[in-house]
N, C-alpha and C positions, 0 to 999 in steps of 0.2 A: 225173513231171513233166505236170501236165493240157495239156493242148493246148487251141485254140478250141473253145468251150462248143458241143457238138454240139445243144444244145436252143436256141443262138438263132434268131431268128425274124426275117427281113427287113421292115423297114418304108421306106416311100416317104412322103415327106414334102412334100407340095405348097403351094410359096408361091402366094397370089391375092392380088394390090393391097398386098401387104408384110404381108399377115398367115398365121401357120405354121398350117394345119391337116391334122392328123394323121390317117391313113384306120387305123379298126381291122381289124385282118387276123388271117385265123385261120391257127393255126402250119402253117407249110411254104408259106406262100404270099407272093409279090410282085404286086407292081401298080406296072406302068411310067405314070411320070408324062404326062399329054398336052401334048407342046407346045402354045407359043402363041407370038404376036409379043408381045416385050419389048423394051423401047429401054432397053441398058442403056448409061449414062453412064460411059464411061473416062477419066480425067484425060488430058489432053493430045493426047485425037484426035477427031477428028472424029465425032459422034454420027451412027450409020449403024441401020437399021431393020435386026433381023438373028433369024433364027428358034433361039431358044436353048430349053431347058430348065432350070429351075429348081428348085431344093429340096434339102433334105437323102434323103439315103440312108444308112441304117444298121442294124443290129443291134437287134433287141428284148434288151436286154442283162440274162445273167443270169451270177454268180459264184458260184462253189461254197463254202459255206463250209468253215472247217478244212482250208483248202487247205496241202500242207505242204511243196509243191517248192523245188527251191533256184532256183527263176528264179520271176520274176513271172506271176503268173496271167494269161493273154491275156483281156480282157473281150469286148473287140468292136472295130469301127471306124468311125471317122465319117469321112464323104465326101461334099462336096457336088460336083454336078455340073457346077460352075465352074472347079472342078478339073483341069486338062488334063495333070498329070502334070509341069510343068514348074518347079516349087518358087515360084509367085507367088501361093499360097493357106499363109495361115498356121493353123495350127487351138488354140482355144484351150478350156480347161475350167475351171469356176466351179462351186459350190454345194457340196451336202455332201460332204465328204473330199477335194475335188479341192487336188493337191499334196501330200496326208498318207495318202490310202486309195489315191487313184488318180491316175495322171499317164497323160498323152498326148503321143506323137508327133507337135512341132509341124507336123512335113511329111507324115506320110502319114497320121495318125490313129489311130493304132493306142491302143487304150486298155489300161492293166495295173492288173491290184490288186497294190499293194508291201506289201502284209501281209496276217495270215490273218483273216479273217473270222465273226464268229458271228450266225449269223441270228437267236435267242433273243435278243442284245444289241439287234441293230438289223436290219428285215428287207429295207429298200430305202435306196435313196438318191438324193436328186432333185438333177439336176444340170443345168447349162447349158452350151452348146454356141456356139461360133460360128466361122465360117471370115472371116480378115481378108485383107485384100490385103498382102503382104510390104511393096512398097515404099510406099503410102498410109498404110498402119497403119489403114485403113478398113474397117470391115464389109462383107462379100461380101452377106453375107445377114442379115435379123433374127436376134435370138438366140432358140435353140430349146432348150425345157426336155423333158427326159428322164432314166427311171426303169431304173436299176440294181437288178435285184434279187436279193438274197441266197438261192442254194437250198441248201434243206435238206438235209444228211443224217442219216443217225439215229446222234445224237451225244447222245442224251437219254434214260435209262430212266426207266419209269414212275415215281411216288412218291405212298403215303398220306401226305398233307399233314395227314389226321384220327387216322391212325392213335397208338401201338395200341388198337384199337378193345375197349367195354365191350358187352356186348349179355345180354338175357335172354329167356327162352321158359318157358311152362309145363311140367312133367313131363308124359308120357303126351299131349302133343300128338301129332296124326296127323301121316303124312308129308305133307312138303310147307308146314310151317306157317312162314309168314315168322319169319325172325329178326333180319336186319340188311342194309343195302345199304352196302357199300364203295365207296369211288372211287379210283381213281390216274389222276392228271394226268401227261401225255406233254406237254414244252415243244416238242419237237418241230413242225412243220409238219402239224395235220390236214387242211388241204386236196391234200395234196402226197404221194403213195404210201401206203405202210402204215407207215411212223416213229411216227406215234402211234397208229394205230388196238392196242388193248390189247383184250388176252383172261385171261380171270381161269380160275384155277382151285387147287383145293386141295393142297396140299403137305401137309398131316398134321391131320389130324381126320376121316376118313374111316371108317368107313360113317356115320359117325352124322349128316353135314351135307354136302349141298352148295350148291353155287355157281353161278350161270347165268352161262356163258363172257361173255354181253354187256354184262349189267346189272351183273353184282358183287352180287345177291342171295343171300342166306345162306338156304338153308333146312334142316329137317330131313327125314332121309333114314332115321329110322330109325322105325318104333310103340315103343311102350310103353318110353320111355325114361323111367327108374325115378330120381327125386332121392335115393330112401333106398340107391340101387345106388350111382350116382356123381351128383354135384352140381358138379363145375368140369370146362369142354372147354378146351382150350387149342388154337384154329384157324389151321394158318400158311397164308395167302393168299399167293400169288404174283398178280403183271399184267406180262404181256409184250406187250412192240409187236411189229410185224410180222406181225401179225394171228396172234401164237403161233408164226408157222414158225422154222425152225432160223434163227437166227445173231440172232435176236433179241435184246433187251436186255431185262432184269427185274429188277422191285422186288419187296419182299414186305413183310405184316404181320402182327402175330397178332392174335386178335379171341378173348377170354376171355369165353366164354357158361359162364351159370349158368343151371342147372334150376330153375325156381321150384316152390314149393312145391303139391299140389291136395291134397285133402281125397280121399286114394285107399285109405287107412287105418284100420278100426275099431279102438277101445280093445281091449286085451287084456290079461287077469289073470294075470300070470306063475302064477301057482298058484289051484287050486278052493277052497282053504280057510285061511282067515286065522284063527290061534289066537292070544285074548288072553288076560292075565289082570291081571284089576280089582279092588283095594283095596276090598271092600265101605264102607269109610268116606268113597269119593271123594265129593266134592261135585257135587251138581247143576249141572248146565250146564258142568263141565268136560272137557275131553279126554282121553278114555281109551284111545287109539289110533289108528293111522293106518295105512290099506290104500292099495295106488296101481294102477294099469292101466297099461300103457305105450303108448304111440302115437308111431309114427315118424313122424309126419307134425312139422309146425313152425307156431308160431306158433297163430292162432285154428284152423286144422286139428286143434288137437291139446289144442283146450282141452276137458276132461272134466265131467260135471255126473256126479253118483252118487246113487241114491236106495237104501232099504230096501225092499223087495219087503214088500207088506203081506203080514202071515200071523202066526202064533205065533210069540213070544218078541223080537219087533223093536221093541214099544208104546214101551220103557223107554229108547230108544238114538235119536239122529238121526245125520245125517250133511251136511257140509259139504266143497265144496271147497276146496282152501289154492289161489289164485290164483296163488302163485309156484312152489310145486310139482305142482302138478295131482294132487296127493296128496288122497283120503277122507277128511278129519275126523271121529272118531265121537267122539259128545259123550253124556252122560247125563240125561239127560229128569228121571227118577224115583231116588231112593235107593235102595242095593240092600242086601241083608239076607242074609248067606252061611248061615242058621239057616234064613231064609224058603227061597229057593233058591240053588241054589251054581252052575247053569250056564242058559246062554242060546245057541241059535242059532238065527241068522236068514238072510236072503240079501241081498249089496248087488248093483244093479246100475249099470254104467258104460257112459254113452252119449256121443257128439259132439255139441258144440251147432248147429255150421256143419255141414250135410248138404251133400254136391255129387252133384245127381241124376242125372251121369254113369254113378256109381259103386253104384247103388242095386244093379243084379244082383249086386255082389260077393258080398250078403249083408247083413243088420241091422247096424249101425254103433255095438252095442253088446254088453255080456258081461256075464255073472252070475259071481258067485262066492259061498261058503259062508263065514262071522265064526262062529266059537265064542268065546264067550265063560265063562270060569272067574271067578269071586267068588273071592277071597280073603279066609281068615277074618281077622277083627282081632281083638286082643286088648283086650276091651271091660271097662270098670269093673262089679263088682256093681250090680245094682237091686233100691233096698231095695221093701219091698209097698207100701208107701204112701208116697205125697211128705210127709208130717206126722202125727207122733204125740202124742194130749195124755196125760198120765197126773198122776196125785192121789196125794200122801203125805200123814199128817198130820207135824203137825208132832211134833219129840219120839221120831221114829223110831228105833230102833237103827242104827247101822251095819252097813250090810251086809245090810237087809232089803230082797228083790224087790221093786220098785216097779213093775216093768211088763217088754214084749221086744219088741226090735223085730227084722225078718226081710228079708233081703236074699239075691238069685238071682244066682250066675255063669251069663248065657245062652248064653254058649261053648261049643262043639262040646268032650266032656270036660272039661269044669270042673270046676277043683279046690275043695275046701270054703273057705267065706267065713270070712273072721276079723271 
């Protein structure tokens, strides 16, 4: 059971000409009211000049929140210096919570809290006190106002109101690169003790990330974090009050961090030679084959441009990029003829369109491969020696007479006789 609040401060209040003037005191200080001559009318008696001290004397009241004792919690004591302890003075209380939260002993002026209070619900109560003559029911002093403050205890854990968080940081960022700032709030009193002083720490996510214990700023903690190796990280953050000391309350949140892509990988052909077989009958402008270089980057950083390296063999062909698959599509620029040339060889270069100057030292962001094309022979029809023949024959020529001849030739390899 809690007894009188040890943090209470004594205040003396002086009345001057009927006005209450509080003195602002430092903790553990008391001030005696200076005596002065007053004429105090007392009903039924002769007025006489007498030397009295007037004014209220009370503690600057505090009450502990979440009090769970079996007896009402003692708050403090009201006392008028006109009270000689003979039962002629009655104390009354009005204002916030009077009678429902706080009660006063009319004779002694002792104030008690009759129920548990929550500072986060209501941090202070403003009340008014008065000393009344028991017999005449008239005030002995002007009504005076005072405050009962609810003293904070550490009964609220820090909370991340905006969590869970989502953040991103470019891969390959240097150590200390900013990621995100998290913030926890504590409903306890930030002006009293350490109940609301929060310290941040990482429970899960090291050694990849670090957090500033005071500000909650998350930064990268390792160099060369590669998206192509690991893209997603889940970091568990703790906020602990009492300055992180033993016995403090804690709250947690998660931060889902994604490494965004940068162009740190050049395109690479998976093999050095690509073999294609193309029918000699292929139409000019048609696609005759596809090759592909592999780039582990993402989005525009993986966009590839293909070019045929100038030289022998490539003048019959062209190459373009399929934007959807990033494949190199080889197309025919001129007709093919198996009987004229049966194979072609040329080189193709693949390069990135969007370069990042930070990674130029890695080497050229391009690669080359050889393409070998074999032309397939097609069974072509025989070709007449002339497109048109003109012959003359006399009338009445006997049946079976030879009037002329046409010739045709099969140009295919290993051609058969023409009929």
